C-alpha positions in Angstrom: 161.8 6.2 135.6 158.4 4.6 136.1 158.0 0.9 135.3 155.0 -1.4 135.4 155.4 -5.2 135.0 152.5 -7.7 134.8 153.5 -10.0 137.6 150.8 -12.6 137.0 147.1 -13.3 136.2 144.5 -16.0 136.6 145.1 -18.9 134.3 142.9 -22.0 134.0 144.4 -24.8 136.1 144.0 -27.2 133.2 146.3 -25.0 131.1 149.0 -25.3 133.8 148.6 -29.1 133.9 149.0 -29.2 130.1 152.2 -27.2 130.4 153.5 -29.6 132.9 152.5 -32.6 130.8 154.5 -31.1 127.9 157.5 -29.7 129.8 157.7 -31.7 133.0 156.8 -31.0 136.6 157.5 -27.5 137.8 157.7 -26.5 141.4 157.3 -22.8 140.7 153.7 -23.0 139.5 152.3 -21.8 142.8 151.0 -18.4 144.0 153.3 -18.7 147.0 156.2 -17.2 145.0 154.3 -13.9 144.6 153.5 -13.8 148.3 157.0 -14.4 149.2 158.4 -11.9 146.8 156.0 -9.1 147.8 156.7 -9.9 151.5 160.4 -9.0 150.9 159.7 -5.6 149.2 160.0 -3.7 152.5 163.5 -5.0 153.3 165.1 -6.1 150.0 166.7 -3.3 148.0 166.4 -5.2 144.7 163.7 -4.3 142.1 160.5 -6.2 142.7 160.7 -8.1 139.4 164.2 -9.4 140.4 162.9 -10.4 143.8 160.1 -12.3 142.1 162.6 -14.1 139.9 164.6 -15.2 142.9 161.4 -16.5 144.6 160.6 -18.6 141.6 164.1 -20.1 141.6 163.9 -20.9 145.3 160.4 -22.2 146.0 161.2 -24.1 149.2 163.0 -21.0 150.6 160.0 -18.9 149.6 157.7 -21.3 151.4 159.8 -21.1 154.6 159.7 -17.3 154.2 156.0 -17.3 153.9 155.5 -19.5 157.0 157.9 -17.3 159.0 156.2 -14.0 158.0 152.7 -15.3 158.4 153.0 -17.6 161.4 155.8 -16.1 163.5 155.6 -12.4 162.5 151.8 -12.3 162.1 151.9 -10.5 158.7 148.9 -12.3 157.3 148.3 -9.7 154.6 151.1 -11.2 152.4 148.8 -14.1 151.8 146.4 -11.8 150.1 148.7 -11.7 147.0 147.9 -15.4 146.3 144.5 -15.8 144.7 142.5 -19.0 143.8 139.6 -19.7 141.6 137.3 -22.6 142.5 134.5 -24.3 140.6 132.1 -25.5 143.2 129.3 -27.8 142.1 126.6 -29.9 143.8 126.2 -27.6 146.9 122.8 -26.9 148.3 121.3 -23.4 148.3 121.3 -23.7 152.1 125.0 -24.2 152.2 125.6 -21.6 149.6 124.4 -19.0 152.1 127.3 -19.9 154.3 129.8 -19.9 151.5 128.7 -16.4 150.3 129.0 -14.8 153.8 132.7 -13.9 153.2 133.1 -10.2 152.2 136.3 -9.9 150.2 135.6 -12.7 147.7 133.9 -12.8 144.3 131.0 -15.2 143.5 129.1 -15.9 140.4 126.3 -18.4 141.2 124.0 -20.4 139.0 120.8 -18.4 138.9 117.5 -20.1 139.5 115.9 -17.1 137.7 117.4 -17.9 134.3 118.0 -21.7 134.3 115.3 -24.3 134.3 115.8 -26.3 137.5 116.1 -30.1 137.4 115.5 -32.6 140.2 119.0 -32.4 141.7 119.1 -31.9 145.4 121.2 -32.6 148.5 120.1 -35.0 151.1 122.0 -33.9 154.3 124.3 -36.6 155.6 122.6 -36.2 159.0 119.3 -37.3 157.5 120.7 -40.1 155.3 119.8 -43.6 156.7 117.4 -42.2 159.3 113.6 -42.5 159.5 113.4 -39.0 158.0 115.2 -39.8 154.7 112.1 -41.1 152.9 109.9 -38.3 154.2 112.5 -35.8 153.1 112.9 -37.2 149.6 109.2 -37.6 149.1 108.6 -33.9 150.0 111.3 -32.7 147.6 109.7 -34.7 144.9 106.4 -33.1 145.6 108.0 -29.6 145.6 109.9 -30.2 142.3 106.7 -31.6 140.6 104.9 -28.4 141.7 107.8 -26.3 140.3 107.3 -27.7 136.8 103.5 -27.4 137.0 103.8 -23.8 138.1 106.4 -23.0 135.5 104.2 -24.4 132.7 101.2 -22.3 133.8 103.2 -19.2 134.5 104.9 -19.4 131.1 101.6 -19.3 129.4 100.4 -16.5 131.7 103.5 -14.4 131.2 103.3 -14.7 127.4 99.7 -13.7 127.4 100.3 -10.7 129.7 103.2 -9.6 127.5 101.8 -10.4 124.0 103.6 -7.5 122.4 107.0 -8.7 123.7 106.1 -12.4 123.0 105.5 -11.5 119.3 109.3 -11.4 118.8 111.0 -14.8 119.4 114.1 -12.9 120.6 112.2 -12.0 123.8 111.1 -15.6 124.6 114.0 -16.4 126.8 113.3 -13.2 128.8 109.7 -14.1 129.3 110.5 -17.7 130.2 112.9 -16.3 132.8 110.1 -14.3 134.4 108.1 -17.5 134.7 111.1 -19.4 136.2 111.9 -16.8 138.8 108.4 -17.1 140.3 108.0 -20.8 139.9 111.3 -21.3 141.9 109.6 -20.0 145.1 108.3 -23.5 145.7 111.7 -25.2 145.4 113.6 -26.2 148.5 116.8 -24.9 150.0 118.3 -28.4 149.4 118.3 -27.7 145.6 121.7 -28.1 144.2 123.6 -25.1 142.9 127.0 -24.2 141.6 129.2 -21.2 141.9 132.5 -19.8 140.7 134.6 -18.5 143.6 137.6 -16.2 143.5 139.3 -15.8 146.9 142.7 -14.8 148.2 144.6 -17.1 150.5 144.0 -15.0 153.6 140.3 -15.1 153.2 140.4 -18.8 152.2 142.2 -19.6 155.5 139.4 -17.8 157.4 136.8 -19.6 155.4 138.4 -23.0 156.1 138.5 -22.3 159.8 134.8 -21.4 159.9 133.9 -24.4 157.8 135.9 -26.8 159.9 134.0 -25.5 163.0 130.6 -25.6 161.4 127.9 -28.0 162.8 126.6 -29.0 159.4 128.3 -31.9 157.6 127.9 -30.4 154.2 129.8 -27.3 155.2 132.6 -29.3 156.8 133.0 -31.5 153.8 133.1 -28.5 151.5 135.8 -27.0 153.6 137.9 -30.2 153.5 137.5 -30.4 149.7 138.6 -26.8 149.2 141.7 -27.3 151.5 142.6 -30.5 149.6 142.8 -28.5 146.4 145.3 -25.9 147.7 147.2 -27.9 150.3 149.8 -29.2 147.7 149.8 -26.1 145.6 150.3 -23.5 148.4 150.9 -25.1 151.8 152.8 -22.2 153.3 150.1 -19.6 153.0 147.0 -21.5 154.3 148.1 -22.4 157.8 145.4 -21.7 160.4 142.6 -23.8 158.8 141.6 -26.1 161.7 138.4 -25.8 163.8 138.7 -23.6 166.8 136.7 -22.8 170.0 135.8 -19.3 168.8 134.0 -20.5 165.7 132.6 -23.7 167.3 131.3 -22.5 170.6 130.6 -18.7 170.6 127.2 -18.6 168.9 125.9 -21.8 170.6 126.8 -20.4 174.0 125.2 -17.0 173.1 122.1 -18.9 172.0 121.8 -20.8 175.4 122.3 -17.5 177.2 119.7 -15.7 175.0 117.1 -18.5 175.6 117.6 -18.2 179.4 117.4 -14.4 179.4 114.4 -14.2 177.1 112.4 -17.1 178.3 110.3 -15.0 180.6 109.9 -12.1 178.2 106.6 -11.5 176.4 107.0 -12.0 172.7 105.3 -9.1 170.8 104.8 -8.6 167.2 105.9 -5.0 166.9 105.2 -4.6 163.2 103.8 -6.5 160.2 106.3 -9.0 159.0 106.0 -7.8 155.4 107.6 -4.5 156.3 111.1 -3.3 156.4 111.9 -1.3 159.5 114.6 1.3 160.0 115.7 0.6 163.6 118.7 3.0 163.9 120.4 5.7 161.9 123.2 8.2 162.4 121.7 11.3 164.0 122.3 14.6 162.2 123.3 12.6 159.1 122.8 15.5 156.7 125.1 17.8 158.7 127.7 15.1 159.1 128.0 14.4 155.4 127.9 18.1 154.5 130.7 18.7 157.0 132.7 15.8 155.6 132.4 17.2 152.1 133.6 20.6 153.4 136.4 18.9 155.3 137.7 17.2 152.2 137.6 20.4 150.2 139.3 22.7 152.8 142.1 22.9 155.4 139.6 23.2 158.3 139.3 20.6 161.1 136.2 18.5 161.1 134.9 20.3 164.2 135.1 23.6 162.4 133.4 22.2 159.3 130.7 20.7 161.4 130.0 23.9 163.2 129.8 25.7 159.8 127.4 22.9 158.4 125.2 23.1 161.5 124.6 26.8 161.1 124.1 26.9 157.3 120.7 27.7 155.9 119.1 24.8 154.1 119.7 26.4 150.7 123.5 26.4 151.3 123.4 22.8 152.6 121.5 21.9 149.4 124.3 23.6 147.3 126.9 21.4 149.0 125.1 18.2 148.1 124.3 19.4 144.6 128.0 20.1 144.0 128.7 16.5 145.0 126.1 15.2 142.5 126.1 17.5 139.5 128.8 15.7 137.5 127.6 12.2 138.2 126.3 9.6 135.8 123.9 6.8 136.8 126.8 4.3 137.1 128.9 6.5 139.4 129.3 5.8 143.1 128.6 8.4 145.7 131.6 10.2 147.1 133.3 8.4 149.9 132.2 11.1 152.4 128.8 9.5 152.3 130.2 6.5 154.2 130.4 8.6 157.5 126.6 8.0 158.1 124.8 4.7 158.3 121.4 3.1 158.7 120.3 -0.2 160.4 117.3 -2.1 159.2 115.4 -5.1 160.6 113.9 -7.0 157.7 111.8 -10.1 157.2 112.3 -11.4 153.7 112.0 -14.6 151.6 114.9 -16.9 150.9 114.7 -15.8 147.3 115.0 -12.2 148.3 117.8 -12.9 150.8 119.8 -14.6 148.0 120.1 -11.2 146.3 120.4 -8.9 149.3 123.3 -10.9 150.7 125.3 -10.1 147.7 125.8 -6.6 149.0 128.8 -7.7 151.1 130.1 -4.2 152.0 127.1 -4.0 154.3 126.9 -5.7 157.7 124.3 -8.5 157.6 123.4 -10.9 160.4 120.6 -13.4 160.0 118.3 -15.6 162.1 117.3 -19.1 161.1 114.4 -19.6 158.6 111.1 -19.6 160.5 107.8 -20.9 159.1 106.1 -18.8 161.8 107.1 -15.7 159.7 104.8 -17.0 156.9 105.8 -17.1 153.3 106.1 -14.8 150.2 103.8 -15.9 147.4 104.5 -14.2 144.1 101.7 -12.1 142.7 101.8 -14.1 139.5 101.0 -17.3 141.4 97.8 -15.6 142.6 97.0 -14.3 139.1 96.9 -17.9 137.7 94.8 -19.0 140.7 97.5 -21.3 142.0 98.0 -19.7 145.4 95.9 -22.3 147.2 97.9 -25.0 145.5 101.1 -23.2 146.5 100.0 -22.9 150.1 99.1 -26.5 150.3 102.6 -27.5 149.2 104.0 -25.2 151.8 101.8 -26.6 154.5 103.0 -30.1 153.7 106.6 -28.8 153.7 106.1 -27.3 157.2 104.8 -30.6 158.6 108.0 -32.3 157.4 110.1 -29.4 158.7 108.6 -29.6 162.2 108.9 -33.4 162.3 112.7 -33.2 161.5 113.2 -30.2 163.7 112.2 -32.1 166.9 115.3 -34.3 166.5 117.5 -32.5 164.0 116.9 -28.8 164.3 120.1 -27.8 162.4 119.2 -29.7 159.2 115.4 -29.1 159.2 115.7 -25.9 157.1 117.0 -27.9 154.1 113.4 -28.8 153.4 112.0 -25.3 153.4 111.4 -23.4 150.2 112.6 -20.2 148.6 109.2 -18.7 149.7 110.0 -19.2 153.4 111.3 -16.3 155.4 113.9 -15.3 157.8 114.6 -12.2 159.8 117.9 -10.3 159.2 119.6 -7.1 160.4 121.5 -5.1 157.8 123.6 -2.0 158.4 124.6 0.1 155.5 126.5 3.4 155.1 124.8 6.0 152.8 127.2 5.2 149.9 126.2 1.5 150.0 122.5 2.4 150.4 122.8 4.3 147.1 124.4 1.3 145.4 121.6 -1.1 146.6 119.0 1.4 145.4 120.5 2.0 142.0 120.8 -1.8 141.4 117.8 -3.2 143.2 115.1 -0.5 142.5 115.8 -0.6 138.8 113.0 -1.7 136.6 115.0 -4.8 135.6 115.5 -5.9 139.2 113.5 -8.8 140.5 110.2 -7.7 142.2 110.9 -9.1 145.7 114.1 -7.3 146.2 112.6 -4.2 144.5 110.0 -4.0 147.2 112.6 -4.3 150.0 115.0 -1.8 148.5 112.2 0.7 147.8 111.1 0.5 151.4 114.7 1.0 152.6 115.2 4.0 150.4 111.9 5.6 151.5 112.7 5.3 155.2 116.3 6.6 154.6 115.0 9.7 152.9 112.9 10.5 155.9 115.8 10.6 158.3 118.4 12.2 156.0 116.5 14.1 153.3 119.5 15.9 151.9 121.8 12.8 151.9 119.3 10.7 150.1 117.7 13.3 147.8 119.3 11.6 144.8 118.4 8.0 145.6 116.5 5.7 143.3 116.9 3.0 140.7 119.3 3.6 137.8 116.3 3.6 135.3 114.9 6.7 137.2 118.3 8.5 137.4 117.6 11.0 134.6 114.3 11.9 136.1 115.7 12.3 139.6 118.6 14.4 138.2 116.2 16.6 136.3 114.1 17.2 139.4 117.1 18.4 141.3 118.9 20.4 138.7 116.1 21.2 136.3 118.4 19.8 133.5 119.4 16.6 131.9 122.5 14.8 133.3 125.6 15.5 131.4 126.7 12.5 129.4 130.5 12.2 129.1 131.6 11.2 125.5 133.6 8.3 126.9 130.5 6.8 128.5 128.7 6.5 125.2 128.8 3.1 123.4 131.4 2.9 120.6 133.3 6.0 121.6 136.2 4.3 123.3 139.4 4.4 121.3 142.0 1.6 121.8 145.5 2.5 120.8 
């Protein structure tokens, strides 16, 4: 007989503290008991709910079991059953990039697009008390003053440009948000932010190791603070959290090697830095996905399906892809078979844009340091209000401070750079994830900077895999795309319409 038991769920820690205040200290208020119980499933004949009950009653025994299973037996996956929620405040935007590198976590960050920024910023510990501190603080003050000046002018401009929307007070927050999102391009990477983080214990352990090994003080301090919050609650499932050679030394040693190998090479600008360049893609991608779809729907081997797909006329290949799409809605993911092909892009983008692209964590992203030599991204609206010269002057002053700090403290110099400054990244995505990026970031409601990047990615993807990406585009264009392919409107499922869901 089928049974389902709710084993647990996230509860605000203050609620747990209130419970203890009223009922006394309890040792079993820890996610360790879940990890220990689930770890025993494979060898304990009792029902899971009974095993959980036993784990709650024997917390110390559960902790020893966790340590044995994770440390001695190497079954780290049991730690994934323990999940933590953190409120993280007062962290710089620069440090936030390190925090949000971890794939299998959930982040909700304070948005500079919707919230009016204040003057809060982080002065790196490495700079505090040095000859650079006053210079750093003065530059941040200039940037923040420029932010408010730009916001004031942009707000008036946006309301004038959108007079019809501005007529209704309900739209004022939206229009003010458009002004904020462009004004923020002049603010620094040291600007304070906050984020809600949900992370399981296995990923937390990895994060703590990386942070303990990090060269920046802010990152190391953040790591210690996170560890202090869980050390007493769940000591048995966060074990390997200390700094190690792999995380401390690998990239610095590769950097030294790269500088030696590339010192004699001629640096060439192969393309304009504003462009997105597709540098690699799966060859015969259309045939591979078509064969994968045939493979899932048959009993043939992949080799047989591939041979069939390679020899099909284009009309039949199109039929295969159409069959994969015809029942979709704009919110549906592509079928998993689309993950068998991938694309790699080399992209130069602003910090503001990177803040959005990095959220697509199912892709593979590696990034270089911010580099003023890559110029900056100035919002078109700044040019429309004739403040681009003013904007560039603030950036020029910022660059002077950056280079002064970089001579002695290269690791912390980027803190002074702005959201307009650029870095170069590489991103590898499978076709399924490319569709997700396109649906979300090419939509009319998406921010203009990430729109431009995703539009360029999609256009180049379609060139190398025209069948695979025939349906790509922002979700606002989905009906139009669907109609072009099928000469019909997409079918709308009754359950997808607002107000049709019935709760029993």
